[in-house]
N, CA, C and O atoms as a DFTB+ gen file, in Angstrom:
220 C
 N C O
     1  1      64.747      45.455     242.158
     2  2      66.067      45.460     241.755
     3  2      66.812      44.139     241.877
     4  3      66.802      43.500     242.929
     5  1      67.505      43.710     240.709
     6  2      68.107      42.437     240.931
     7  2      69.680      42.630     240.729
     8  3      70.110      43.250     239.756
     9  1      70.411      42.140     241.572
    10  2      71.880      42.144     241.568
    11  2      72.333      40.620     241.111
    12  3      71.911      39.628     241.703
    13  1      73.127      40.558     240.129
    14  2      73.729      39.501     239.609
    15  2      75.201      39.713     239.764
    16  3      75.722      40.760     239.380
    17  1      76.005      38.572     240.418
    18  2      77.277      38.674     240.779
    19  2      78.008      37.387     240.274
    20  3      77.473      36.285     240.392
    21  1      79.164      37.538     239.743
    22  2      79.931      36.379     239.201
    23  2      81.369      36.657     239.311
    24  3      81.816      37.801     239.232
    25  1      82.161      35.518     239.509
    26  2      83.611      35.870     239.665
    27  2      84.238      35.885     238.232
    28  3      83.659      35.367     237.277
    29  1      85.483      36.522     238.130
    30  2      86.210      36.350     237.123
    31  2      86.594      35.265     236.416
    32  3      86.993      34.359     237.148
    33  1      86.621      35.012     235.195
    34  2      87.132      33.717     234.536
    35  2      88.674      33.803     234.507
    36  3      89.361      32.788     234.389
    37  1      89.206      35.062     234.621
    38  2      90.628      35.423     234.326
    39  2      91.223      35.416     235.572
    40  3      92.157      34.624     235.691
    41  1      90.912      36.131     236.595
    42  2      91.583      36.315     237.887
    43  2      90.792      35.294     238.780
    44  3      89.628      35.526     239.106
    45  1      91.364      34.313     239.113
    46  2      90.820      33.211     240.103
    47  2      91.260      33.310     241.442
    48  3      91.306      32.292     242.133
    49  1      91.638      34.580     241.961
    50  2      92.121      34.731     243.226
    51  2      91.052      34.658     244.211
    52  3      91.303      34.100     245.279
    53  1      89.749      35.205     243.975
    54  2      88.788      35.319     244.961
    55  2      88.457      33.989     245.684
    56  3      88.382      32.868     245.180
    57  1      88.279      34.349     246.956
    58  2      87.862      33.319     247.911
    59  2      86.551      33.199     248.403
    60  3      86.121      32.273     249.091
    61  1      85.774      34.461     247.904
    62  2      84.396      34.394     248.315
    63  2      83.427      33.471     247.728
    64  3      83.518      32.967     246.608
    65  1      82.574      33.309     248.502
    66  2      81.439      32.177     247.973
    67  2      80.146      33.093     247.658
    68  3      79.388      33.525     248.527
    69  1      80.041      33.282     246.486
    70  2      78.936      34.145     245.890
    71  2      77.504      33.683     246.320
    72  3      76.590      34.361     246.792
    73  1      77.550      32.449     246.052
    74  2      76.100      31.816     246.497
    75  2      75.818      32.181     247.894
    76  3      74.755      32.761     248.114
    77  1      76.668      31.909     248.933
    78  2      76.386      32.253     250.170
    79  2      76.158      33.815     250.636
    80  3      75.439      34.159     251.575
    81  1      76.938      34.710     249.763
    82  2      76.628      35.995     249.962
    83  2      75.378      36.395     249.477
    84  3      74.779      37.194     250.197
    85  1      74.821      36.038     248.424
    86  2      73.576      36.256     247.814
    87  2      72.542      35.734     248.848
    88  3      71.627      36.468     249.219
    89  1      72.669      34.614     249.259
    90  2      71.588      33.874     250.185
    91  2      71.328      34.876     251.146
    92  3      70.161      35.142     251.436
    93  1      72.512      35.608     251.806
    94  2      72.044      36.634     252.936
    95  2      70.993      37.713     252.719
    96  3      70.307      38.272     253.575
    97  1      71.008      37.915     251.244
    98  2      70.006      38.968     250.810
    99  2      68.860      38.381     250.221
   100  3      68.184      38.994     249.394
   101  1      68.573      37.108     250.635
   102  2      67.334      36.385     249.912
   103  2      67.458      35.823     248.541
   104  3      66.490      35.442     247.883
   105  1      68.627      35.791     248.163
   106  2      68.852      35.026     246.770
   107  2      69.457      33.691     246.938
   108  3      69.100      32.908     247.818
   109  1      70.479      33.427     245.979
   110  2      71.196      32.317     246.004
   111  2      72.126      32.054     244.849
   112  3      72.486      33.008     244.158
   113  1      72.476      31.027     244.629
   114  2      73.552      30.716     243.611
   115  2      74.411      29.496     243.975
   116  3      73.981      28.507     244.568
   117  1      75.740      29.686     243.533
   118  2      76.722      28.626     244.021
   119  2      78.199      29.399     244.202
   120  3      78.187      30.628     244.127
   121  1      79.293      28.809     244.407
   122  2      80.364      29.283     244.716
   123  2      80.958      30.557     243.707
   124  3      81.656      31.479     244.130
   125  1      80.597      30.417     242.540
   126  2      81.256      31.324     241.587
   127  2      80.116      32.347     241.025
   128  3      80.507      33.325     240.388
   129  1      78.748      32.159     241.235
   130  2      77.840      33.138     240.797
   131  2      76.638      33.143     241.602
   132  3      76.459      32.280     242.460
   133  1      75.725      34.152     241.354
   134  2      74.766      34.269     242.338
   135  2      73.855      35.456     242.057
   136  3      74.261      36.448     241.452
   137  1      72.674      35.334     242.491
   138  2      71.552      36.572     242.191
   139  2      70.791      36.954     243.601
   140  3      70.699      36.127     244.509
   141  1      70.304      38.162     243.687
   142  2      69.345      38.314     244.660
   143  2      68.661      39.527     244.134
   144  3      69.155      40.372     243.388
   145  1      67.240      39.492     244.712
   146  2      66.209      40.577     244.229
   147  2      65.941      41.273     245.694
   148  3      65.633      40.620     246.691
   149  1      66.116      42.767     245.668
   150  2      65.817      43.386     246.795
   151  2      64.850      44.455     246.403
   152  3      64.775      44.761     245.213
   153  1      64.096      45.057     247.299
   154  2      63.112      46.178     246.922
   155  2      64.025      47.326     246.436
   156  3      65.222      47.465     246.685
   157  1      63.236      48.110     245.702
   158  2      64.075      49.395     245.269
   159  2      64.430      50.344     246.233
   160  3      65.281      51.191     245.959
   161  1      63.829      50.308     247.443
   162  2      64.010      51.107     248.578
   163  2      65.366      50.864     249.225
   164  3      66.097      51.719     249.724
   165  1      65.603      49.409     249.123
   166  2      66.907      48.961     249.773
   167  2      67.898      48.705     248.877
   168  3      68.897      48.163     249.350
   169  1      67.896      48.965     247.620
   170  2      69.013      48.626     246.635
   171  2      70.296      49.458     246.796
   172  3      71.355      48.932     246.452
   173  1      70.298      50.785     247.317
   174  2      71.477      51.346     247.486
   175  2      72.303      50.564     248.557
   176  3      73.476      50.234     248.384
   177  1      71.541      50.288     249.735
   178  2      72.185      49.796     250.883
   179  2      72.661      48.507     250.585
   180  3      73.783      48.174     250.967
   181  1      71.879      47.678     249.896
   182  2      72.294      46.337     249.715
   183  2      73.642      46.168     248.872
   184  3      74.572      45.397     249.108
   185  1      73.496      47.166     247.741
   186  2      74.601      47.352     246.808
   187  2      75.948      47.610     247.628
   188  3      76.991      46.963     247.535
   189  1      75.682      48.706     248.452
   190  2      76.862      48.965     249.472
   191  2      77.465      47.911     250.222
   192  3      78.679      47.726     250.315
   193  1      76.482      47.163     250.802
   194  2      77.095      45.761     251.581
   195  2      77.655      44.984     250.698
   196  3      78.791      44.590     250.962
   197  1      77.077      44.593     249.535
   198  2      77.683      43.550     248.605
   199  2      79.140      44.006     248.258
   200  3      80.127      43.333     248.555
   201  1      79.190      45.196     247.611
   202  2      80.509      45.702     247.230
   203  2      81.562      45.837     248.452
   204  3      82.716      45.484     248.208
   205  1      81.322      46.221     249.483
   206  2      82.269      46.157     250.556
   207  2      82.545      44.905     250.916
   208  3      83.706      44.713     251.277
   209  1      81.607      43.739     250.926
   210  2      82.072      42.522     251.268
   211  2      83.011      41.740     250.425
   212  3      83.747      40.826     250.799
   213  1      82.869      42.269     249.147
   214  2      83.755      41.606     247.947
   215  2      85.004      42.347     247.777
   216  3      85.774      41.917     246.918
   217  1      85.357      43.430     248.471
   218  2      86.672      43.962     248.635
   219  2      87.666      43.246     249.058
   220  3      88.782      43.751     249.184
């Protein structure tokens, strides 16, 4: 399962570093966008962690 995350080009209020966040899950990127690939078995857990961190 691949997760691709990017910041909004309209709402610039986000202070998250997407690349650093994706790095924690074995991926990478840069400040405004990133991806990670996780096993299908871990996908729901990782999705929950990513979404909770970005709120």
